[in-house]
C-alpha positions in Angstrom: 92.6 137.6 29.0 95.9 135.7 29.4 96.5 137.4 32.8 93.0 136.6 34.0 93.2 133.0 32.9 96.6 132.5 34.5 95.7 134.2 37.8 92.3 132.4 38.2 93.8 129.0 37.4 96.8 129.5 39.7 94.6 130.7 42.6 92.4 127.6 42.2 95.4 125.4 42.3 96.6 127.3 45.4 93.3 127.0 47.2 93.1 123.2 46.4 96.2 122.7 48.6 93.9 123.3 51.6 92.3 119.9 51.9 94.3 118.1 49.2 93.7 114.4 49.8 95.6 111.2 49.2 93.3 110.2 46.3 94.2 113.2 44.2 91.1 115.3 45.0 90.1 117.9 47.6 88.3 117.2 50.9 87.5 120.4 52.7 84.5 119.8 54.9 82.7 122.4 57.1 84.6 123.4 60.3 87.5 121.0 59.7 91.1 122.0 60.1 91.4 122.1 56.3 88.3 124.3 55.9 89.5 126.8 58.6 93.0 127.0 57.0 91.4 127.6 53.6 89.1 130.4 54.9 91.9 132.1 56.8 94.1 132.0 53.7 91.4 133.6 51.6 91.0 136.3 54.3 94.7 137.1 54.0 94.4 137.3 50.2 91.3 139.6 50.4 93.2 141.9 52.7 96.3 142.0 50.5 94.0 143.2 47.7 92.8 146.1 49.8 89.4 144.6 50.6 87.9 144.9 54.1 87.7 141.3 55.3 85.7 139.8 58.1 83.9 136.6 59.3 80.3 136.5 60.5 79.3 134.5 63.5 78.9 131.1 61.6 82.1 131.4 59.5 80.9 133.1 56.2 83.9 135.1 55.0 83.4 138.5 53.4 85.7 140.8 51.4 84.2 144.3 50.8 85.1 147.0 48.3 83.5 150.0 50.1 81.2 152.2 48.1 80.0 155.8 48.5 76.7 154.4 49.8 77.6 151.9 52.4 73.9 151.0 53.1 73.6 149.1 49.8 75.7 146.0 48.9 76.0 144.0 45.7 77.1 140.4 46.7 79.0 137.8 44.7 80.8 134.6 45.7 80.1 130.9 46.3 81.0 128.2 48.8 84.4 126.9 49.8 83.4 123.5 51.3 83.7 120.4 49.1 82.3 116.9 48.8 84.6 114.1 50.0 87.4 113.7 47.3 85.9 116.4 45.2 87.4 118.7 42.5 89.1 122.1 42.8 86.5 124.1 40.8 83.0 123.5 42.4 82.3 126.4 44.7 85.9 127.6 44.9 85.8 129.1 41.4 83.0 131.5 42.4 85.0 132.7 45.4 88.3 133.1 43.5 86.5 134.8 40.5 84.8 137.2 42.9 88.0 138.3 44.6 89.8 138.8 41.2 86.8 140.7 39.8 86.8 143.1 42.8 90.6 143.5 42.4 90.1 144.5 38.8 87.2 146.9 39.5 89.1 148.6 42.3 92.2 149.1 40.1 90.4 150.3 37.0 87.3 152.1 38.4 88.1 153.0 42.0 85.3 153.5 44.5 81.9 152.1 43.5 78.6 153.8 44.1 77.6 151.0 46.5 79.5 148.3 48.3 80.6 145.3 46.3 81.3 142.3 48.4 82.6 138.8 47.8 81.6 136.0 50.1 83.2 132.6 50.7 80.2 130.8 52.2 80.7 128.4 55.1 78.9 125.5 53.6 76.6 124.4 50.8 77.3 120.7 50.0 75.9 118.9 53.1 79.0 116.6 52.9 79.9 116.5 56.6 76.6 117.0 58.3 73.0 116.1 57.2 72.3 119.8 56.5 73.0 121.9 53.4 73.2 125.6 52.6 74.2 126.5 56.2 76.2 129.5 54.9 73.6 131.1 52.7 70.7 130.2 54.9 72.3 132.2 57.7 72.9 135.2 55.5 69.3 135.4 54.4 68.1 134.7 58.0 66.3 131.3 57.5 68.8 129.0 59.2 67.4 127.7 62.5 69.5 126.7 65.5 67.2 123.8 66.3 67.9 122.3 62.8 71.5 121.6 63.7 71.7 121.3 67.5 71.4 117.5 67.6 73.0 116.5 64.3 76.4 114.8 64.1 78.9 114.0 61.4 79.9 110.5 60.2 82.4 110.2 63.1 79.8 111.2 65.7 81.1 114.7 66.2 78.2 117.0 67.0 77.7 120.0 64.7 77.7 122.5 67.6 81.0 121.1 68.9 82.7 121.3 65.5 81.5 124.8 64.9 82.7 126.1 68.3 86.0 124.3 68.0 86.5 126.1 64.7 86.0 129.4 66.5 82.4 130.1 65.4 78.9 130.1 66.9 75.3 130.6 66.2 74.2 134.0 64.8 71.8 136.2 66.8 68.5 135.2 65.2 66.8 138.2 66.8 68.7 140.5 64.3 67.0 138.9 61.3 68.6 138.9 57.8 70.8 141.5 56.2 68.8 144.4 54.7 71.7 146.0 52.7 71.8 143.3 50.0 70.5 144.6 46.6 71.6 141.8 44.3 73.5 138.5 44.4 75.4 137.1 41.4 77.1 133.7 41.6 79.5 132.4 38.9 80.0 128.6 38.9 81.3 125.8 36.7 78.3 124.3 34.9 78.7 120.7 36.3 77.0 119.5 33.1 78.0 119.2 29.5 75.6 121.6 27.7 78.0 124.5 27.2 80.9 122.2 26.2 78.8 120.3 23.8 77.3 123.4 22.2 80.7 125.2 22.2 79.4 128.1 24.2 81.6 130.1 26.7 79.0 131.6 29.1 75.7 130.4 30.4 73.3 133.0 31.8 71.1 131.1 34.3 67.4 132.1 34.4 66.0 129.3 36.5 67.1 126.6 39.0 65.1 123.4 38.6 62.7 122.1 41.2 63.3 118.6 42.6 61.2 115.8 43.9 62.9 112.8 45.4 61.3 109.5 46.4 62.2 106.2 48.0 60.0 103.4 46.8 59.7 100.2 48.8 58.0 97.1 47.3 57.1 94.1 49.4 56.3 90.8 47.7 57.2 87.3 48.8 60.7 85.8 49.1 60.8 82.2 47.8 62.9 79.4 46.3 64.3 80.3 42.9 64.0 76.7 41.7 60.8 75.4 43.1 58.5 78.5 42.7 56.9 78.6 39.2 57.0 81.9 37.4 53.2 82.3 37.6 53.1 81.8 41.4 55.7 84.5 42.2 55.4 87.8 43.9 58.7 89.1 42.7 59.4 92.5 44.1 62.5 93.0 41.9 60.5 92.2 38.7 57.9 94.8 39.8 60.6 97.3 40.5 62.3 96.8 37.1 58.9 97.1 35.4 58.3 100.4 37.2 61.7 101.8 36.5 61.3 101.0 32.8 58.0 102.8 32.7 59.2 105.8 34.7 62.2 106.4 32.5 60.2 105.8 29.3 57.6 108.4 30.3 60.4 110.9 31.0 62.0 110.3 27.6 58.7 110.8 25.9 58.1 114.2 27.6 61.7 115.3 27.0 63.8 118.3 28.1 63.9 120.0 30.5 62.3 117.1 32.5 64.9 114.7 33.8 64.2 111.6 35.9 66.8 109.3 37.5 66.7 106.0 39.4 70.0 106.2 41.1 69.8 103.5 43.8 68.3 100.0 43.6 68.4 97.4 46.3 67.0 93.8 46.3 66.3 91.9 49.5 67.6 89.3 50.4 69.9 90.0 47.4 70.9 86.3 46.9 71.3 84.5 43.6 68.9 81.6 44.3 66.1 83.5 46.2 63.1 85.3 44.5 63.4 88.9 46.0 60.8 89.5 48.6 61.6 93.2 48.8 62.9 95.9 46.4 63.9 99.4 47.2 64.7 102.1 44.7 65.0 105.9 44.5 63.6 108.4 42.0 64.9 111.9 41.4 62.6 114.1 39.2 63.6 117.7 38.1 62.0 120.4 36.0 62.1 124.1 35.7 58.3 124.3 36.0 56.4 123.4 39.2 53.2 122.4 37.5 55.2 120.1 35.1 56.8 118.3 38.1 53.5 117.8 39.8 51.8 116.6 36.6 54.6 114.1 35.8 54.9 112.7 39.4 51.1 112.3 39.6 51.1 110.2 36.4 54.2 108.4 37.6 52.7 107.5 40.9 49.4 106.3 39.3 51.3 104.1 36.9 53.4 102.6 39.7 50.2 101.8 41.6 48.8 100.0 38.6 52.1 98.0 38.2 52.2 97.0 41.9 48.6 95.7 41.7 49.4 93.7 38.5 52.4 92.1 40.2 50.7 91.4 43.5 53.2 93.4 45.6 52.6 96.1 48.2 54.1 99.5 47.7 55.2 102.3 50.0 56.1 105.7 48.6 58.2 108.1 50.6 58.4 111.6 49.1 61.3 113.0 51.1 62.3 116.1 49.0 59.9 118.5 47.4 61.7 121.7 46.3 60.0 124.1 43.9 61.9 125.6 41.0 63.5 128.9 41.7 63.5 131.6 39.0 66.3 134.1 38.8 65.5 137.8 38.9 64.6 138.9 35.3 66.1 142.4 35.7 69.5 141.0 36.8 69.4 138.3 34.1 68.6 141.0 31.5 71.5 143.2 32.8 73.9 140.3 32.5 72.7 139.5 29.0 73.2 143.1 28.0 76.8 142.9 29.2 77.4 139.7 27.4 76.1 141.2 24.1 78.1 144.4 24.6 81.3 142.5 25.3 80.8 140.0 22.5 80.6 136.9 24.6 79.5 133.6 23.1 76.6 132.9 25.5 73.2 131.3 26.0 70.4 131.7 28.5 69.8 128.4 30.2 68.5 126.7 33.4 70.5 125.0 36.1 69.8 121.3 36.6 71.7 121.4 40.0 71.0 123.2 43.2 73.2 126.2 44.2 73.3 128.9 46.9 71.5 131.2 44.5 68.3 129.3 45.1 68.5 130.3 48.7 69.1 134.0 47.9 66.6 134.3 45.0 63.4 134.4 47.1 64.7 137.4 49.1 67.4 139.1 47.0 67.5 139.8 43.2 69.7 137.0 42.0 71.3 135.5 38.9 74.0 133.0 37.9 76.7 132.7 35.4 78.0 129.3 34.2 81.3 128.4 32.5 81.9 125.0 30.7 82.8 121.8 32.6 84.9 119.2 30.8 82.6 116.3 30.0 80.2 117.6 32.6 82.3 115.9 35.3 81.8 117.3 38.9 82.3 116.2 42.5 85.3 114.3 41.3 89.1 115.0 41.1 88.7 114.9 37.3 86.6 118.0 37.4 88.2 120.6 35.0 87.5 123.8 33.2 89.9 125.4 30.7 91.7 128.5 32.0 90.4 130.5 29.1 86.9 129.6 30.0 87.5 130.5 33.6 88.7 133.9 32.4 85.6 134.5 30.3 83.5 133.9 33.4 85.5 136.4 35.4 85.1 139.0 32.6 81.4 138.4 32.5 81.2 138.8 36.3 83.3 142.0 36.2 80.7 143.4 33.7 77.8 142.4 35.8 79.3 143.8 39.0 80.2 147.1 37.3 76.6 147.5 36.1 75.2 146.7 39.5 77.8 148.4 41.7 79.0 151.5 39.8 75.9 152.7 37.9 73.6 155.1 39.8 
């Protein structure tokens, strides 16, 4: 345990040096110099551990422990890109844990029955370009060239130019997706506080929540704050605050696993002595059950329409994200649970409230996830932290899962 904890923690610190920024965090965006250097360093590490390392066309990096049956592959790993000024654990832990797990399996058990492969995926976060899951979507064959051909980053650099300058290009879409993948297991820091709060070492993820995201725009009438009596106003901000209170109250009444967040609010003209003529706010709704999301958002929308009418304001609703929940493969979940029981892990079966590459794999490859605790649930932040002992527990659980999937007939 001490050796695993020390190695995992030290390798995460090492990897965080590629993209270490002036604010104390890590900024390693897709196809940047820092990203290329990080991927190449990981490739060298994979090769030094006796893995067969290679890049695919778009920049996903693979390290393979060859099996007797080379036509079947068990895949693990995560993404190596970060948000701007992020932490050193998100994504990177899954890659580091995968390499260490394969190193352990190779040393103690030798050649597996089928290939076991770790992947450092090109991109998941969508931090540089307005597109996410570029790495995993290419692996499963659903990324489309036309989706990225005209997009640019915040400095105006075209996606295609950045990709080609980094030494990569589009995959051959005529070849379709990989047919050798028999399972995918992703280990990740929780990015929430459930495991830490409940003092549990391992989360076995059985579902990734669905999400609906909205932008609500209310149009009333801007007017003088001193000369417009309260009863004569069409105050868009008052209507918005009424709606926000109702939406959050409805979510609290329903309870877990439903979560609803109003994360952005804007008043126009946003001046102290003017009644707001316009208000804009966002809504993020998540649940593990599709019907529950639909039911809640239908009631939410109906209530907002009642409130807009009561306040005499016009309302425009823009539903700009509608992602269904993604269940993990029950067979793989059961297998991981079995390993956790046999090895005496302190674990719980839980859902993921955040999106991960696993949701891209799950519809086409049997998939499951493992979580380890995050200090205070902090993520996408330099303060992101997981204790080395918890990192080691996750690596041990991953080793067990990969052994079952890769070494058993």
